[in-house]
N, C-alpha and C positions, 0 to 999 in steps of 0.2 A: 674360533670365530663365534660370535653371539648373534642370534637372529631373534628379532622381536616380531611377534605375530599380533596384529590388531584385528580383532574379530568382534564387531558390534552386531546386536540383534537378538533374535530368539535362539532357542537351543539349536534349531535346524540351521541357523546361520553360523553357529559356533562349533558344533561337534565335528564337522569335517576338518576344521583347522586344528583341532586337538589331534586327530589322526595324522594330519600332515606334520604337525609338530613332533609327534612320536617318530615319524620317519626321519625327520631332520636330526633328531637327537641320536637315533641309532646310527646315523651317518657320521656322527662325531661332533655335531654342532651343539653349543649351548642354546637352549630355547626358552624364551619367556613368552607366555601368552597373556596379552592384555585384553581383558574382557570384563563382563559385569559380575557383580558379587554372587548371584545365584549359581554360577558355574564353577565356583572355587573347588567344590568337591570333585566335580568331573575332571577338571584340569589336573589337580594334585593327584587324583586317583590313577591317572595315566603316567605319572612320574615327571610331569612338566612343572616348570616354575610358573606361578600364578601372580599376576599383578592386577589388583582391583581398580577399575576405572569409574565405578559408581553407576547409578542408574539401574532400574529393575524393568527389563523388557516385558516381563509377565504382566505387571501392573499397567504399563502403557498400552500394550496390545489389547488387554482386557477392556480398558476404557474405550478404545476405538471400536472394537468389535461389538461391544454391547449396544452400540448405537444402531447396529444392523438388525434385521429381522429376516427369518426364513421367508423366501419369496421375493426379497428385495435384490435387485441386480447389483452385484458389487461394482464399485467404481474406483479404479486405482487412484485417480487424481483427487477424488473426494477423500479417500483414505489418507493420502498424504496431507491434504489440507487440515484434517482433524488431528493428524499426528504432530505437526509442527509445533502448535502451542503447548503440547504436553511435554515435548522434549526440550523446549527452549530454556526452562529453568535449570536443566541438568548440564547444559553445554559447557559452561565455564569449568565445572568440576571434571567432566570427561576429557576436555582438551588439556587441562592442567595435569591431570593424572597420566594421560598418554605421553605428554612431554616428559614427565618425570620417569615413567617406566621405560622410555626408549633411550635413556642417557647412555647406557653401556652397550647399546646394540650397534653392530657393524653393518646390518642390513635389516630391512623390514619386509614382511609379507602382509598384504592387506586384503581384507574382504571388501565387498561392494560398498558397505558403509564406512569401512575403515580408511578408504582412500582419502576421505574428506579431511581428516586430521593427519593421516599418515604421510601423505605426499608433502605437505608443508613441513612437517617435522623432518623428513628425509632431506628436503632442500636446505633447511636451517642447519642440519648437522652434517650435510654433504656426504650422505651415505646412500646406497641404492635402495629403491623401494619397488617391490614387484606386486602388481595387482593379481589376485588369485580369486577367480569367480566360480560360482557354482552353476551359472547359466550363461548362455551366449550374450555378450554385451557389445561386441564389435559390430559396427554397421556392415550389412551385407545385402545383396540383391536377391538372395535365395529364400529368405523368409522374413516376415515382419518382426519388428521389435516386440519385446515383451509387453503384454497388455494391449497390443493392437490386433484387431481382427484381420484375418486373411482376406485378400481381395477376392471377390466372387469370380467365377470362371468367365463370365461375360466381359470382365474388365482385365482379362489376362494380359493383353499387350502392355498395360501400364504397371503390371505387378512388380517388375524389378525396380522401377523408379519409386513406387509407393513403399516398397520394403526398405529401401535405402533412406528415403525421407522420414519414414516412421522412426528409424533408429536415431537420426539426427534430431528429430523433435523430442524423442525420449531423453536424449542426452541433455537437451536444453531444460526439460522439465526436471530432471534429476538435479541440475545445478540450482534451479529455483528452490528445490527442497533442501539442498545442501548449503544454501547461501548463509543461513543463520549460523551454522557451525563454522563456515568459512569466515564470517565476520569475527567470531570469537577467536578463531585461530590467528587471524590477521592482527587483532588487537593484542593478543598475548605474545605472539612470536615475531610480529613485524614482517611476516611473509606476504607476498603479493595477494591481493584480493582477486583471484581468478579461478576458473573452473579446473579442478584437478583432472577431470576427464579430458579436457582439451590439452592440458599440459602433458598427460601421458601419451596422447596421440601425437602431439608435436615432437616429442622426444623418442617416439617409436619404442616405448618401454615394453619389454617382454611381458606378455600376459599369459597366465596359466589357467586353464579351464578344467575344473574337477568334475567332468562327466565323461561319458563314453562316446567315442566317435562311431562305435557300432550302433548306437542308438540315434544320435544326431550327427551325421557326417560333417566333416570340416568343410565350410563353404569355400569354393574355389577362388573367390575374390578376397579372402582374408589375407592380410600381409604375413610375411614369414615369421614375424615375432609373436604371432598368436599360436598357442600350443594347446591342443586338447590332450590331456594326460590320461584320462580314465578317472573313475570315481575315487574319492578319498573316504573309504569306509572305516569306521571305528567299530571293530568287532567286540562282542561281549567277552569278559574274562573266560578262560577255558574251563574254570571250575564253577561257572555260574549255574545255579540250580533253580528251576521254576518252582513256584508255590505248589503244594500238593493238590490243592483244589483245581488249579489250572491244568496240571498234568492229568488229573482224573477226568476233567471235561474233554480234553483232547482225545483221550483213549476211549471215551464212551460212545463214539459214533463216527460218522464220516467226517473228513477234514472240513473245518468250518470256514466261513468267509470272514476275513479280517475287515473291520471298519473302524477308522480313526481319523480325526480331523485336526490333530495336533493343537496348535495355538489358535486355530480359526474357530471362534465361536459364532453362534447365530443370534445371540441375544435371548434365546429361549432354549436352554439345554434339554429341558423336559420334552418339549415339542420335537426337537430333532431326534432325541433318543427314541421316542415313540414312533417316529417316522421310519427310522432304520429297522426297528423291531418288526414293524408291520411289513416292510419290504422283505425281510428274511422269511416271515411267515408266508407271504404270497409266493415267494420263489421256492419254498420248501427246503430252505437251507438252515443249518446251524450257524451261529455267529459268535465272534469274539469282538467286543467293543473295547477300544483303548480310550479311556476317558481323558487322558492328557491333562491339559490345563482347564478342562471343564466344558469343552464343546459338547461332550456327551456326559450323561449322569449315571452313577452307580445307584440305581433305584431298584424297586422290585421288578424283576425281569422273569420272563418265562424260562422254563428249564432248557430250552434250546439256545439260550443266549447267555454268555458269560462276559462279565465286565471286569476290567482290571486297570489300575492307574498307569502302569508302566511295565514294559517287557521288551527286551532287546529284539529288534527287527530281524537280525541275522539268525537268531535262534527260532523265533516264532514263524516267520513267513514260510519257510520250507514245509511247515506242518499244516499249512492252510491251503485252500483251493483257489481263492481269488483274493486280491487286496483291493479295498475301497478306501480312498483317502482324498485329502484336499489338493494334492499335487505339489507339495513341497519338493524341492530338488532332491533332498536326501531320502525321503520316503519313496519317491518315484524310483530312484536308483536301487534302493533296497528291494523293492518289489520286483523290478526287472531282473536283478541279480538272482533272485530266487526262481526265476523262470516261470512266473505266474502272470496270467492275464490281469490287467490293471484297469480299474474303474476310477476315474478322477472326477471329483466334484469341486471345481475350482472356485475360490473366493476372490483372491486378489493377486497382484504382482505377477510373478512368473508362472503361477499355477495354470492359467488357461493355456499358456504356451506348451507346457509339458503334457496337458491333457490332449491337445491337438496332435502333438508328436506321437503319443501313444496310439491314437486313433489312426493317423496316417500310416503308421508302420504295421498296423494290423495286429497289435498285441493287446488290444483292449477295445471296448465299445466307444462310441462317440462320448465325449465328456458331457456331464449333465451340469450345466450352469446353475448356480444357486436359484436363479429365477424360475427354472423349470424343475427344480427338485421336488419330487413327490414319491410316496411309497411305491406307486405303480411304476413310475419311470425307473426307479432304482431296482425294483424287482425284475423288470424286463432286462436291464443291463446285466444283473447278476445271472439270470437264466442264460443269456447269450454267452457270457464269459465261461459258464460251467459247461455248456453243451456244444460250443463252436470248436470242433476239433482242430480246424486249421489255425484258429487263433491261439489255441493252447500249444500247438506245435511251434508256431512262430515265436511265442513267448519263451518256450523252453529252449529254442535254438539261440535266441538273444541272450538268455540267462547264461548259457554255456560260454558265449563270447565274453560277456562281462566278467564272469568268474575267472577267465583266463588272463585278464588284464592285471597289470600292477600299476594302478594309478598313482599311488603314493611313491613308489620307486621311480616312476617316470618323472614325476614332479621334482623329486629330490635331485635326480641327475641333471635336470634342466637348470635348477637353481645353482647347483655346483658349477655347471658350465658357464653361466653368466657371472658368477662371483669370482671365478679363478682364471 
């Protein structure tokens, strides 16, 4: 049996599906991963078949994020408004290529963006399609939808209703964003012009969630077809070796603080880099900066700070004292898995949600929204994460639980169950 995985978005949106694809391949399935050209090496390097669908998310996200500035409050809906005109010229190619790449597939697995094209393709070809998400998307009365603030305590009686309505409103907003791709899909395939989110809900399609229920427990009001499997981690090759200068830095002093913001830029990488360096100096800590797509810069740095473009989280995080990042689902999971206190500086999307979950479960300080980000605020959070023994113990205990889970194995068994 051949399974197609459609994963659109940044590397953080794609990498977990490479891990899931490896698990499916090991279980005996043929797997093709349909994604953007920059991830060809990643996919092929893990032994999976790659099918290019066009589009470069690096360029798109950079264009949107460069409009922001440090100190500006991120706005999810403004982000989507700016994103739509940038991706419109690419939609025809993406939909066409996805249709071509799915021709031999017997079933599809779709990430959050992939459902827009994947659900109609599955309908057209009369094959099953399973949404597989990295963050909770199913409406619940237990917490608000992604990007929505929590209700203050004085409004507690209306909290369940608010939480449920926020999810329904977010589903509507997602469809407004998806509509452009839906139109192209409708024109090319002749499929109905309707929200794939609603279609999945109406058909009670099984949904797989790639995060840990030890971190965010399963809501009691979720339907039975929603499954939290555990994280889908893609570990570094067993023979991976760090650069000599990184190894020397790690051995030269106390465990450093990791700081990286992935694809989330601020519009001024120099300013943001100087801010985090000053925070490290104020807190008396050493630091490793992951420059990623350029949110931070490899510029002249003091000797207590080391910068590097890329390094596997599963290798690096256990050697650090605290992780500071933007709150992407994958980076959040990697830090929690390492049993470390986490400091989240959320920019957009699901990042504020993960930051709030980290704080509520006592495994990290309160998230620092971009509007409040300063060297002093970050230094205070780092100092708390270093010195709060209760926080460190809770983080270590959660890390043990996550390491004991087999998220990929659980997801593969569920997919097998629903296919056979």
